[in-house]
N, C-alpha and C positions, 0 to 999 in steps of 0.2 A: 558381154558378161556383166551384171550388177557388183558393183561395190558393198560388201561388207561393212567401208568401217564408216558408216550415219550411224548403219542400226547398234553397234556396238559405243556411235559417241551419245547416241539414246536413251540403248541403252543401262549405258554411267549418269546418264544427268534423268533417267529416270529412280534408276538406282538411293543415286545421292539428295532425293525430293522426300523419298519415301522415309527415307534415315531421315531427313531434319524434320520431318513432320511425327512420328515418331516421340524422335525426342522431343520436342514440341506438347505432342499428346504425354510424356511421362511429367516432363515438370509440372502439365496440374493438376495428371496424377496426386505426386509426391505433394504438392503444394496441398489438395484438399485429404491427403490422407493427417499431414499435419497440421490442417485446420478443426481434422474429425477427433483428431487424439487430443488437443489440446480443452477442446471442447465437451468432451467426453473427460478428460482429466479433469474439466474444471467442473462440473461437473457431480462425482464423487464427491471433489472435497467438498463443491457447499455441500450434500446430504448428510454427507461425515460430519460436520457440523452442524449440521440441523439437529443428530442422533444425539449428536455424541452431549449436546446443549439441551435438548432434551431430559437423559437423563442424566441430565445434572438437578435438573428444574422435581424431577421424582425424587433426587434421595432427599434425605431427612437432612433436613441443618443442621447441622455441629457451634452448640451457646459458643457464643465467641468471648476465648479470655479474657479477662480483664485483666490492663493495665498495673503493671508490679507494684506499679507509685500505690496507686487503688486501693491492692491487696493487702500491702501496709499500710495503709490509712484508717484501713475498718479491721488490722490485725491491731491498732496499738491497744495500749490500756492503759491507766491514769494512773493505775501500781505503784510504778518505780521505777527513776527513771535512768538509766545505762548513762553511768562514769564517762565520759568522754574522751575518747585515747587522744593525744597527743597524736597528729603528724607532720613530718618530714617536708613533703613539701607538699603540694595542690591534689589536685587528688586531676586522673587522669578525662582533657571531657572525652567524653562516652563515643563512639562511633552510632552514625547511621545503622543500623538493621538491613541487611540485605531483603529487597523486595521477594513478595512470595510471588512466584507464576502462577497466576490462575488453573482452578484442579481443568477448566474446557481445554484451555493451550496444552498440557500440558498433558492429554493423553489423547492431544492428533499432531502431536512431534512420536510421538509411543506409533500411533497407528502410519505415518506418511513416514517414518524414521529421519524425521528433519529438525536439525532442532535450529534451523534458519529459519520458522514458521517464529512470525513478531506478533501479525494479530490479524485482524479478517477487519475484508470492507467492504461495505452495501452502500447503493443508493436505488433505493425504493424504484420502482417503475423501473428500473436497467437493468439490462446482462453484468451487469459491476458488480459481483457480487465474488469475492472472492477472500480466502487464505493470502493472507503477502510475505512475501518471503524477503530476507535480508540475510548480503550477502560479505565477502570481506571487501570486494568492489563494482563499477556499477555493468559490469559486464557477464557475466557467472549467466543473468536472469534472463537475459538480453535473446540466449537461445536453447536454455534447461526448463523444464516445466517442474513440477512439484515435489514430483519422485526424482528429479537432479537428469528424466532421461535427456538426449538434446530433442528436439523442436521447433521450428522453425519461427514460433507462435511467441515463445518465450514461457514469462511468468511474469504477479503483476508486485512489484519486489524495491523494494524501503531503500534508499540510501542510503550505501554503504558511509556515510559520515554522524548518520543522522543514529538516538542513541534513547531505544523506549524508556530504557531503565533513570534518564530522566526527564524535564518539562522543557522539548527543544518546543524556540520561539518559531522555528521552521520547518516542518517535519513535509519531507518530499517522500509523494509513489509513485513511479512510472508503472507506466506497459504499455503496450503497441497498440496502436489500431486496427484491427483487421478486421477484411470488409466480411467476416460471416457475421460482423457485431459480436466478435469478442473480445479479454480482454477491453481494453479502454474506446473503444473504436462508437462508444456509448453517450462520449466527451464533447462528440460532432454536433453530439443534436442543440447543445448549451448554445449554437449561434442563434438561435431561434430564443426569446425573450417566454415568449410561451409557455416552453420544453423547459426553461426554468421555473415559474412563474408557479410551477407543478412538482419539481423536481431540488427543493431550497435546500433539502436536509442530508449529512453524509452519515455514516457508522462508522466509527471507527474503531474499533477495539481491538489493544495495545496486549501482551502476555502479563498485563496489569491491569491495567483495569480496561473501562468500558466510558466514551463520548459519542455526543452528537458532535454534532459541527455544520456552520447556516454559512451556507454560499453565500459570500458575498462583490466575487467579481470571475469574469470570463475572457479569454480576451484569446488573442489566435499572435506569435509574439517569435522574433526571429533569436538566436538561441543565446545571442548577448548580453543581450537584458540577466542581469542575476537574479531572476525570481526563484533559482537554487542552489540560493547561498544558502548558509545551513548553519555556517558558525559566525558570529559580531564581537564586534570590539566591544559596546554597549545596546542598554536595551535600543537609547536612541538609534540611532543606527539600523535595527532592526526593524523599526514604526515605519523610518524613512521608507523604507521596501515598502514596507506595506500597505501603507500609504501611495508607494506608487502602485504596485499588483493596482489598489481599487479605483487608480484615474488608468489607469487602464482598462479599463472593464465593456465591456461593447457596447452599451446599458446599464444604469443607474439601477440594482439589485436594492435600492432604498435598505442596504447595513451597514451600519454607522462601524471605525472600527472604535475600538476602549481600550483604557490604560491597561492591563494586563490580560492581554488578547493574543490567545496563541500560530497560528497557522497552521493550516492543510491543503498542503501544493498539491492539485493531479495533473497529470505532464503526459500527454501525446503525441508526436507525432501526425502532423495536420494529413501527407500524403500526397505535399503540394511539391515540398522542399525537404532535401534532406537539411535545412538548418529552420527551417519556421516549426515550429509546435502549438498547441492547444490547450493552453494553461484552465483550471479551475482550481481556486480564491479559495478555503475556508473557512469564519474562527470559531475554534473550540466556543462551546457555550457553556455557558453557567449552571448552578446544579438550581439556583433559584429564576431560573429564565422561561 
């Protein structure tokens, strides 16, 4: 009479092996779906940006209203000088008017029902072509897409300490290094200087203004280098950091920093360890450059 013990053990082992294989397959299926979902969301966002931009260009331009002081000067007549009235105290300092959000971004915010949208980032010839979001911390968009749905690919987002309504000296944008060439995977290509030579410029338009940025440095670093510092005690402290950024570059870009420069920093994981990053730094180009 044959023992059934070994047969039962073999059956249990086969069941466990099948369960492990199915579990592994399930992980890769979920990962593939998340990548596809993120890529699809990115493509929709890209097409929406281009559509709204095209519609805006087709719209008739409104005449820019003249400043109030200019209108007053034009209306002034030398006929009669008004009697000045005594002022009991000094006139209060006028407060700056709030900046107007560009119509393009007003429509995009409505389209996505997401007021976290703060800009648009593009590097020609790469897959980096995204609307940029910002949350109250640097964790939310690590696992959320532009619709605020769960997604392991996350989204491209600005550091929570930055303020697009101000001229921040160092503006930081993060994105995951995803293997299917979405989010910030393309940043790894800057390890090659020939790639840099063909992709020197970044478009980063905020909800308030459009701008072009010139890359001056690329490097791999650990998280202990404070390249993501946003607030500085002085301009000198900022320029010291910017100088260190340039010194760390993997190659000489030939781009020199100038007084008054502002920096755009793109950061992503290297996928080599949890504490290493690929970093691209660019300087804001002036209108006459």
